[in-house]
FIKOLZA-1660 file (N, C-alpha, C; in steps of 0.1 Angstrom, whole numbers, plus 5000, padded with zeros to 4 digits):
% residues 81
   i   px   py   pz ch aa at
   1 1377 1408 0822  A  M  N
   1 1389 1401 0817  A  M CA
   1 1398 1411 0810  A  M  C
   2 1409 1415 0815  A  P  N
   2 1418 1424 0808  A  P CA
   2 1424 1417 0796  A  P  C
   3 1428 1426 0787  A  S  N
   3 1435 1421 0774  A  S CA
   3 1445 1431 0770  A  S  C
   4 1456 1427 0764  A  D  N
   4 1466 1436 0758  A  D CA
   4 1461 1443 0746  A  D  C
   5 1450 1437 0739  A  L  N
   5 1444 1444 0728  A  L CA
   5 1436 1456 0733  A  L  C
   6 1438 1468 0728  A  P  N
   6 1431 1479 0733  A  P CA
   6 1417 1481 0728  A  P  C
   7 1409 1470 0729  A  V  N
   7 1395 1470 0725  A  V CA
   7 1386 1465 0737  A  V  C
   8 1375 1472 0739  A  L  N
   8 1366 1469 0750  A  L CA
   8 1353 1463 0744  A  L  C
   9 1349 1452 0749  A  T  N
   9 1337 1445 0745  A  T CA
   9 1329 1442 0757  A  T  C
  10 1316 1437 0755  A  S  N
  10 1308 1434 0766  A  S CA
  10 1298 1422 0763  A  S  C
  11 1294 1416 0773  A  T  N
  11 1283 1406 0772  A  T CA
  11 1273 1410 0783  A  T  C
  12 1261 1414 0780  A  P  N
  12 1255 1415 0766  A  P CA
  12 1261 1425 0758  A  P  C
  13 1260 1423 0744  A  A  N
  13 1267 1431 0735  A  A CA
  13 1264 1446 0735  A  A  C
  14 1252 1449 0739  A  R  N
  14 1248 1464 0739  A  R CA
  14 1249 1470 0753  A  R  C
  15 1258 1466 0761  A  A  N
  15 1261 1472 0774  A  A CA
  15 1270 1484 0773  A  A  C
  16 1267 1494 0765  A  D  N
  16 1276 1505 0762  A  D CA
  16 1280 1512 0774  A  D  C
  17 1271 1514 0784  A  H  N
  17 1274 1521 0796  A  H CA
  17 1285 1514 0804  A  H  C
  18 1285 1501 0804  A  A  N
  18 1295 1493 0811  A  A CA
  18 1309 1494 0804  A  A  C
  19 1308 1494 0790  A  V  N
  19 1321 1495 0783  A  V CA
  19 1327 1509 0785  A  V  C
  20 1319 1520 0785  A  R  N
  20 1324 1533 0788  A  R CA
  20 1330 1534 0802  A  R  C
  21 1323 1528 0811  A  A  N
  21 1328 1528 0825  A  A CA
  21 1341 1521 0826  A  A  C
  22 1342 1510 0819  A  A  N
  22 1355 1502 0819  A  A CA
  22 1366 1511 0813  A  A  C
  23 1363 1518 0802  A  G  N
  23 1373 1526 0796  A  G CA
  23 1377 1538 0805  A  G  C
  24 1368 1544 0812  A  R  N
  24 1371 1555 0821  A  R CA
  24 1380 1549 0833  A  R  C
  25 1376 1538 0838  A  A  N
  25 1384 1532 0849  A  A CA
  25 1399 1529 0844  A  A  C
  26 1400 1523 0832  A  L  N
  26 1414 1521 0827  A  L CA
  26 1421 1534 0825  A  L  C
  27 1415 1544 0820  A  A  N
  27 1422 1557 0819  A  A CA
  27 1426 1563 0832  A  A  C
  28 1417 1562 0842  A  R  N
  28 1420 1567 0855  A  R CA
  28 1432 1560 0861  A  R  C
  29 1433 1547 0858  A  L  N
  29 1444 1539 0864  A  L CA
  29 1457 1540 0855  A  L  C
  30 1456 1548 0845  A  G  N
  30 1468 1550 0836  A  G CA
  30 1470 1538 0827  A  G  C
  31 1460 1530 0824  A  R  N
  31 1461 1518 0816  A  R CA
  31 1452 1519 0803  A  R  C
  32 1452 1530 0797  A  S  N
  32 1443 1531 0785  A  S CA
  32 1449 1523 0773  A  S  C
  33 1461 1517 0775  A  D  N
  33 1466 1508 0765  A  D CA
  33 1460 1495 0765  A  D  C
  34 1452 1491 0776  A  L  N
  34 1446 1478 0777  A  L CA
  34 1432 1479 0772  A  L  C
  35 1426 1467 0769  A  G  N
  35 1412 1465 0766  A  G CA
  35 1407 1454 0775  A  G  C
  36 1396 1448 0770  A  G  N
  36 1391 1436 0778  A  G CA
  36 1377 1434 0775  A  G  C
  37 1371 1425 0782  A  H  N
  37 1357 1420 0780  A  H CA
  37 1350 1422 0794  A  H  C
  38 1339 1429 0794  A  V  N
  38 1330 1431 0805  A  V CA
  38 1318 1421 0804  A  V  C
  39 1316 1413 0815  A  V  N
  39 1305 1404 0815  A  V CA
  39 1295 1409 0826  A  V  C
  40 1283 1413 0822  A  L  N
  40 1273 1417 0831  A  L CA
  40 1263 1405 0833  A  L  C
  41 1261 1401 0846  A  T  N
  41 1252 1390 0849  A  T CA
  41 1240 1395 0856  A  T  C
  42 1229 1389 0854  A  E  N
  42 1217 1392 0861  A  E CA
  42 1217 1386 0875  A  E  C
  43 1212 1393 0884  A  G  N
  43 1210 1388 0898  A  G CA
  43 1223 1389 0906  A  G  C
  44 1233 1395 0901  A  H  N
  44 1246 1396 0908  A  H CA
  44 1250 1411 0909  A  H  C
  45 1241 1419 0915  A  G  N
  45 1244 1433 0916  A  G CA
  45 1233 1441 0912  A  G  C
  46 1235 1455 0910  A  P  N
  46 1224 1464 0907  A  P CA
  46 1219 1461 0893  A  P  C
  47 1205 1460 0892  A  S  N
  47 1200 1457 0879  A  S CA
  47 1196 1469 0871  A  S  C
  48 1187 1478 0876  A  G  N
  48 1182 1489 0868  A  G CA
  48 1190 1502 0870  A  G  C
  49 1198 1502 0880  A  D  N
  49 1205 1515 0883  A  D CA
  49 1219 1515 0875  A  D  C
  50 1218 1523 0864  A  L  N
  50 1230 1524 0856  A  L CA
  50 1242 1529 0863  A  L  C
  51 1240 1539 0872  A  A  N
  51 1252 1545 0879  A  A CA
  51 1258 1535 0888  A  A  C
  52 1250 1526 0895  A  A  N
  52 1255 1516 0903  A  A CA
  52 1262 1505 0895  A  A  C
  53 1257 1502 0883  A  Q  N
  53 1264 1492 0874  A  Q CA
  53 1277 1498 0870  A  Q  C
  54 1278 1511 0867  A  E  N
  54 1291 1517 0863  A  E CA
  54 1301 1517 0874  A  E  C
  55 1296 1519 0886  A  R  N
  55 1306 1518 0898  A  R CA
  55 1311 1504 0900  A  R  C
  56 1302 1494 0898  A  A  N
  56 1305 1480 0899  A  A CA
  56 1316 1476 0889  A  A  C
  57 1313 1481 0876  A  V  N
  57 1323 1478 0866  A  V CA
  57 1337 1484 0869  A  V  C
  58 1337 1497 0874  A  A  N
  58 1349 1503 0877  A  A CA
  58 1357 1495 0888  A  A  C
  59 1350 1491 0898  A  R  N
  59 1356 1483 0909  A  R CA
  59 1361 1469 0903  A  R  C
  60 1354 1463 0894  A  A  N
  60 1358 1451 0888  A  A CA
  60 1371 1453 0879  A  A  C
  61 1371 1464 0872  A  V  N
  61 1383 1467 0864  A  V CA
  61 1395 1468 0874  A  V  C
  62 1394 1476 0884  A  E  N
  62 1405 1478 0894  A  E CA
  62 1409 1465 0900  A  E  C
  63 1400 1456 0903  A  R  N
  63 1403 1443 0909  A  R CA
  63 1410 1435 0899  A  R  C
  64 1405 1435 0887  A  A  N
  64 1412 1426 0876  A  A CA
  64 1426 1431 0874  A  A  C
  65 1429 1444 0874  A  L  N
  65 1442 1448 0872  A  L CA
  65 1451 1445 0883  A  L  C
  66 1446 1445 0895  A  R  N
  66 1454 1442 0907  A  R CA
  66 1459 1428 0907  A  R  C
  67 1451 1419 0901  A  H  N
  67 1454 1405 0901  A  H CA
  67 1460 1400 0888  A  H  C
  68 1463 1409 0879  A  R  N
  68 1468 1406 0866  A  R CA
  68 1484 1406 0867  A  R  C
  69 1490 1396 0862  A  P  N
  69 1505 1396 0863  A  P CA
  69 1510 1408 0855  A  P  C
  70 1521 1414 0859  A  P  N
  70 1527 1425 0851  A  P CA
  70 1532 1420 0838  A  P  C
  71 1532 1429 0828  A  R  N
  71 1537 1425 0815  A  R CA
  71 1552 1423 0816  A  R  C
  72 1557 1413 0809  A  L  N
  72 1571 1410 0808  A  L CA
  72 1577 1420 0798  A  L  C
  73 1590 1423 0800  A  P  N
  73 1597 1432 0791  A  P CA
  73 1599 1425 0778  A  P  C
  74 1600 1432 0766  A  P  N
  74 1602 1425 0754  A  P CA
  74 1615 1417 0754  A  P  C
  75 1615 1406 0747  A  A  N
  75 1627 1397 0746  A  A CA
  75 1638 1405 0738  A  A  C
  76 1651 1403 0742  A  P  N
  76 1662 1410 0735  A  P CA
  76 1662 1404 0721  A  P  C
  77 1667 1412 0712  A  P  N
  77 1669 1407 0698  A  P CA
  77 1678 1395 0697  A  P  C
  78 1675 1386 0688  A  A  N
  78 1684 1375 0686  A  A CA
  78 1698 1379 0680  A  A  C
  79 1708 1372 0685  A  P  N
  79 1721 1376 0679  A  P CA
  79 1722 1373 0664  A  P  C
  80 1730 1381 0657  A  P  N
  80 1731 1379 0643  A  P CA
  80 1738 1365 0640  A  P  C
  81 1734 1360 0630  A  G  N
  81 1742 1348 0626  A  G CA
  81 1734 1337 0622  A  G  C
% end
């Protein structure tokens, strides 16, 4: 789940390899300004293979960014008065 806050978290909380993989994927895509939350589920992908989990996380980050609406430009300042 992408977020505009540049913080990466995960469930389970100690999935440091997944958080690092998400950070590398965001950097590779030129979106280091984003953060998000990575959810690892049992039974839905590679379980003990950390390299395979990291590839899956990278693909999930890429997919999430493709389906994320672009950021809107900042609103113009209000007129004085």
